[in-house]
C-alpha positions in Angstrom: -30.7 26.4 -35.6 -28.3 28.4 -37.7 -28.4 27.1 -41.3 -25.2 25.7 -42.9 -23.5 26.9 -46.6 -25.9 -3.8 -19.2 -24.7 -4.4 -19.6 -23.1 -7.5 -21.1 -19.4 -7.5 -21.7 -18.5 -4.7 -19.3 -15.7 -5.4 -16.9 -15.9 -4.5 -13.2 -13.2 -1.9 -13.7 -15.0 -0.3 -16.6 -18.2 0.0 -14.6 -16.2 1.5 -11.8 -14.8 4.0 -14.2 -18.2 5.3 -15.1 -20.0 5.0 -11.7 -17.2 6.1 -9.4 -15.1 8.3 -11.6 -14.8 11.1 -9.0 -12.1 9.0 -7.4 -9.9 8.7 -10.5 -6.8 10.8 -10.5 -5.8 12.7 -13.6 -2.9 11.2 -15.5 0.5 12.6 -14.9 2.4 14.7 -17.4 0.4 17.8 -18.3 0.9 18.7 -22.0 2.3 22.3 -22.4 -0.4 24.8 -23.2 -3.3 23.0 -21.3 -3.5 25.7 -18.6 -6.2 28.2 -17.7 -4.2 31.2 -18.8 -3.7 29.7 -22.3 -7.4 28.7 -22.4 -8.5 32.3 -21.6 -6.5 33.7 -24.4 -8.6 31.7 -26.8 -11.9 32.4 -25.0 -11.8 36.2 -25.0 -12.1 36.6 -28.8 -15.3 34.4 -28.7 -17.3 37.1 -26.9 -17.5 40.8 -27.6 -18.7 43.6 -25.3 -21.9 44.0 -27.3 -23.4 40.5 -27.8 -25.6 40.0 -30.9 -29.2 38.8 -30.5 -28.1 36.0 -32.8 -25.3 34.8 -30.5 -25.1 31.1 -30.0 -25.5 29.8 -26.4 -23.0 27.1 -25.4 -24.0 25.6 -22.1 -21.3 24.0 -19.9 -22.0 22.3 -16.5 -20.2 20.1 -14.1 -20.9 16.4 -14.3 -20.5 14.8 -10.9 -21.8 11.3 -11.6 -23.4 9.0 -14.1 -26.5 7.9 -12.1 -29.8 8.3 -13.8 -31.2 11.0 -11.5 -28.1 13.2 -11.8 -27.9 12.8 -15.5 -31.6 13.5 -16.2 -31.3 16.8 -14.3 -27.9 17.7 -15.8 -28.7 16.8 -19.4 -32.0 18.7 -19.2 -30.2 21.7 -17.7 -27.6 22.0 -20.4 -30.0 21.3 -23.3 -32.5 23.9 -22.0 -29.8 26.5 -21.3 -28.4 25.9 -24.9 -31.9 26.7 -26.2 -31.8 23.7 -28.5 -35.6 23.3 -28.5 -36.0 26.9 -29.8 -33.0 26.9 -32.2 -33.9 23.6 -33.7 -37.7 24.3 -33.9 -38.3 21.2 -31.8 -42.0 20.3 -31.6 -44.2 17.3 -31.6 -43.3 15.1 -34.6 -39.8 16.6 -35.2 -37.6 13.9 -36.6 -34.4 13.8 -34.6 -31.5 11.4 -35.3 -29.7 10.8 -32.0 -26.1 10.0 -33.0 -24.0 8.6 -30.1 -20.4 7.5 -30.6 -20.5 3.7 -30.8 -17.0 3.0 -32.0 -16.7 -0.5 -30.6 -17.7 -2.6 -27.6 -15.5 -0.8 -25.1 -17.4 1.6 -22.8 -14.7 4.3 -22.6 -14.6 4.4 -26.4 -18.3 5.1 -26.6 -20.8 7.7 -25.3 -22.0 6.8 -21.8 -25.4 4.9 -22.1 -26.8 7.1 -19.3 -26.1 10.3 -21.3 -27.8 8.9 -24.4 -30.8 7.7 -22.5 -31.1 11.1 -20.7 -31.0 13.0 -24.0 -33.7 10.7 -25.4 -35.9 11.3 -22.4 -35.5 15.0 -22.9 -36.4 14.7 -26.6 -39.4 12.5 -25.7 -40.7 15.2 -23.3 -40.6 17.6 -26.2 -42.6 15.3 -28.5 -39.7 14.4 -30.8 -39.9 11.4 -33.1 -36.4 10.1 -32.5 -34.1 7.3 -33.8 -30.9 6.3 -32.1 -28.4 5.1 -34.7 -24.8 4.8 -35.6 -22.5 2.9 -38.0 -19.6 1.6 -35.8 -16.1 1.3 -37.2 -16.0 -2.4 -36.0 -19.0 -4.6 -35.5 -22.6 -3.5 -35.8 -24.5 -0.9 -33.8 -26.8 -3.4 -32.1 -23.9 -5.6 -30.8 -21.9 -2.6 -29.6 -25.0 -1.2 -27.8 -25.5 -4.5 -26.2 -21.9 -4.8 -25.1 -21.7 -1.3 -23.4 -25.1 -1.4 -21.8 -26.9 1.0 -24.1 -29.5 -1.6 -25.2 -30.7 -2.0 -21.6 -30.6 1.7 -20.9 -32.9 2.5 -23.8 -35.3 -0.5 -23.3 -37.6 1.4 -20.8 -38.0 4.1 -23.5 -39.1 1.5 -26.1 -36.1 2.4 -28.2 -33.6 0.2 -30.1 -30.2 1.2 -31.6 -30.4 1.1 -35.3 -27.7 0.6 -37.9 -27.1 3.5 -40.2 -27.4 1.7 -43.5 -29.0 2.2 -47.0 -26.2 4.4 -48.3 -26.7 7.3 -50.6 -23.6 8.8 -52.3 -23.1 12.5 -51.4 -20.6 14.7 -53.2 -18.6 16.7 -50.6 -18.6 20.5 -51.1 -14.8 20.9 -50.7 -13.4 24.4 -50.6 -11.4 25.7 -53.5 -7.7 24.7 -53.4 -8.4 21.5 -51.4 -6.3 18.6 -52.5 -9.1 16.8 -54.4 -6.6 14.8 -56.4 -6.8 12.2 -53.6 -10.3 11.2 -54.8 -10.0 11.3 -58.5 -11.8 13.4 -61.1 -15.2 13.3 -59.5 -13.9 14.7 -56.2 -14.6 13.2 -52.8 -17.9 11.4 -52.2 -19.1 9.8 -48.9 -21.9 7.3 -48.7 -24.3 8.7 -46.1 -27.1 6.7 -44.6 -30.6 7.5 -45.9 -32.0 8.0 -42.4 -29.6 10.8 -41.8 -30.9 12.7 -44.8 -34.5 12.1 -43.8 -34.2 13.7 -40.3 -34.9 17.3 -39.4 -31.8 17.6 -37.3 -29.0 15.5 -35.8 -28.2 15.5 -32.1 -24.5 14.5 -32.0 -23.6 12.8 -28.7 -19.8 12.3 -28.6 -17.6 11.3 -25.7 -14.7 13.8 -25.4 -11.6 11.9 -26.6 -8.1 12.4 -27.8 -7.6 11.2 -31.4 -4.4 9.9 -32.9 -5.1 11.6 -36.3 -7.4 14.5 -35.5 -5.9 15.4 -32.1 -9.4 15.6 -30.6 -12.7 13.9 -31.6 -15.8 15.8 -30.6 -19.2 16.6 -32.0 -18.4 17.4 -35.7 -16.0 14.4 -36.0 -18.7 12.2 -34.5 -20.7 12.9 -37.7 -18.4 10.6 -39.6 -20.5 7.8 -38.2 -23.2 8.9 -40.6 -21.1 7.3 -43.4 -22.3 3.7 -43.7 -20.6 0.5 -42.8 -17.6 -0.5 -44.9 -17.9 2.8 -46.9 -16.3 4.4 -43.8 -13.3 2.1 -44.0 -13.0 2.8 -47.7 -13.1 6.6 -47.0 -10.4 6.2 -44.3 -8.2 4.3 -46.7 -8.7 6.7 -49.6 -9.0 10.2 -47.9 -7.2 9.4 -44.6 -3.7 9.4 -46.1 -3.5 13.2 -45.7 -4.8 14.5 -42.3 -5.4 18.0 -43.6 -7.4 16.8 -46.7 -9.3 14.3 -44.5 -10.2 17.1 -42.1 -11.5 19.1 -45.2 -13.6 16.1 -46.1 -15.0 15.8 -42.6 -15.9 19.6 -42.6 -17.5 19.2 -46.0 -19.5 16.2 -44.7 -20.8 18.3 -41.8 -21.8 21.0 -44.3 -23.8 18.5 -46.4 -25.8 17.1 -43.4 -29.0 18.4 -41.9 -28.4 20.9 -39.0 -26.2 19.3 -36.2 -26.8 20.2 -32.5 -24.6 18.6 -29.9 -24.4 17.2 -26.4 -20.8 16.3 -25.4 -20.1 13.7 -22.7 -17.0 14.9 -20.9 -17.6 13.6 -17.4 -15.0 11.0 -18.0 -13.0 11.8 -21.1 -10.3 9.7 -22.9 -6.7 11.0 -23.2 -3.2 10.0 -24.1 -4.4 8.5 -27.4 -7.7 7.6 -29.0 -10.2 7.1 -30.2 -10.2 3.6 -28.7 -7.0 2.8 -26.8 -6.7 5.9 -24.5 -7.0 6.3 -20.7 -9.8 7.8 -18.6 -9.5 11.4 -17.6 -12.0 12.9 -15.2 -13.0 16.3 -16.8 -16.3 16.7 -15.0 -17.8 18.4 -18.0 -21.1 18.2 -19.9 -21.7 20.6 -22.7 -24.4 21.4 -25.2 -25.1 23.8 -28.1 -27.5 24.1 -31.0 -24.2 24.4 -33.0 -21.8 21.5 -33.0 -19.1 23.7 -34.4 -19.5 26.3 -31.7 -19.4 23.6 -28.9 -16.3 22.1 -30.4 -14.5 25.4 -30.4 -15.4 26.0 -26.8 -14.1 22.6 -25.9 -10.8 23.4 -27.7 -10.5 26.4 -25.4 -11.0 24.2 -22.4 -7.8 22.4 -23.5 -6.0 25.7 -24.2 -6.2 25.2 -28.0 -7.1 27.6 -30.8 -9.3 26.0 -33.5 -6.4 26.3 -35.9 -4.4 24.0 -33.7 -6.8 21.1 -34.4 -7.0 19.7 -37.9 -10.8 19.6 -38.1 -11.1 23.0 -36.3 -8.7 24.5 -38.9 -10.7 23.0 -41.8 -14.0 24.4 -40.4 -12.3 27.8 -39.9 -11.0 27.8 -43.5 -14.5 27.3 -44.8 -15.9 29.9 -42.3 -18.4 27.3 -41.1 -21.5 28.7 -39.4 -20.9 28.5 -35.6 -17.1 29.1 -35.9 -15.3 32.2 -34.7 -13.9 32.6 -38.2 -17.5 33.1 -39.5 -18.0 35.9 -37.0 -20.2 33.8 -34.7 -20.4 35.0 -31.2 -21.1 32.7 -28.3 -22.6 33.2 -24.9 -22.2 31.1 -21.8 -25.5 30.8 -19.9 -24.0 28.4 -17.2 -20.3 27.9 -16.7 -17.3 29.1 -18.8 -14.4 27.1 -20.3 -12.0 28.4 -17.6 -14.1 26.9 -14.9 -12.8 23.4 -15.9 -9.4 22.0 -15.1 -7.8 20.1 -18.0 -4.3 20.1 -16.5 -2.9 16.6 -16.9 -5.0 15.9 -20.0 -2.5 14.5 -22.5 -2.9 14.9 -26.2 -1.1 12.7 -28.8 2.4 13.9 -29.2 2.4 13.2 -32.9 -0.5 12.9 -35.3 -0.5 9.8 -37.5 -2.2 8.8 -40.7 -5.1 6.5 -40.1 -5.8 5.2 -43.5 -7.0 1.6 -43.1 -4.3 -1.0 -43.5 -5.6 -3.9 -45.7 -5.5 -6.2 -42.7 -7.7 -3.9 -40.7 -10.1 -3.6 -43.6 -10.5 -7.4 -43.9 -10.9 -7.5 -40.1 -13.7 -5.0 -40.2 -15.4 -7.0 -43.0 -15.2 -10.3 -41.0 -16.5 -8.7 -37.9 -19.5 -7.2 -39.7 -20.2 -10.6 -41.5 -20.1 -12.4 -38.1 -22.4 -9.8 -36.5 -24.8 -10.1 -39.4 -25.0 -13.9 -39.1 -25.6 -13.7 -35.4 -28.4 -11.2 -35.9 
């Protein structure tokens, strides 16, 4: 790893989206720029004729279904091809935090339970000591996992979804010139769960989604779930007023975490808006890399976007994050390439909005967490 400087509550239609997604049609109205020719323009600079021995493999493969047998084979294939075991020094006893996206109790807003379970089976076969955990924006991790079917998917493995709690304040290493005035004299600080800091590496498992503030939410953005509970809402309210500054904070959070590898669930993505209210888009993609930054940049290329066109991608490029093209990182594609995927018809938000928490949303989040705690 390069170093950094069942399902209850699932509707019939939602189950059909996951299990029979090959019949879904892509939404109308392709956004300009999401064509293969545009994508290729952003792919070419990522590889040079002479590939360094230290190049980062980004493994992309077609996802044709969410049944267990298919997922076990597919997830194992991309994780092996991405050489995550070698890059992350994965061995018996390695502590891995498996970090799915458990935004709320809506299946399309979360990582597919089958993908999470398949990744855990792969880690178990490599002897890892793993924990599956998140800190949802609304509700608690256990209740969200129960609602989307993740609880039952992990039960045969003897795993439970844990809440990322026990916050530890972390000062964010913001780049010079960043608008630190938003956070006062002490600069920006996020409260990160202690379990995050105690792991050897994080396996970020996002669902590929459009995002109303960040344009896209992928593996690095998924790390925001390492911020605990209501501290996340406070961070949104305080830093989220300026999307560029918020992106700088998210990039700094990534830099302050243990190494982050990634497995991105793009079999059925979310488009039009996000991260919760969008529509399904069949992308047929599963991707993995030992570098969450490198995987995110490759996925930008799938959508015909340069990293600088995405707020978080631009923030990571400004700090020359390890794994980014701006840092000089080269990537290789051991399986498929970005241009092998058809993202035509994938709609991105037309305008980006500020997502600082309105007081009413903050109170709503507090109430939901209190109710969930009582039920627990």
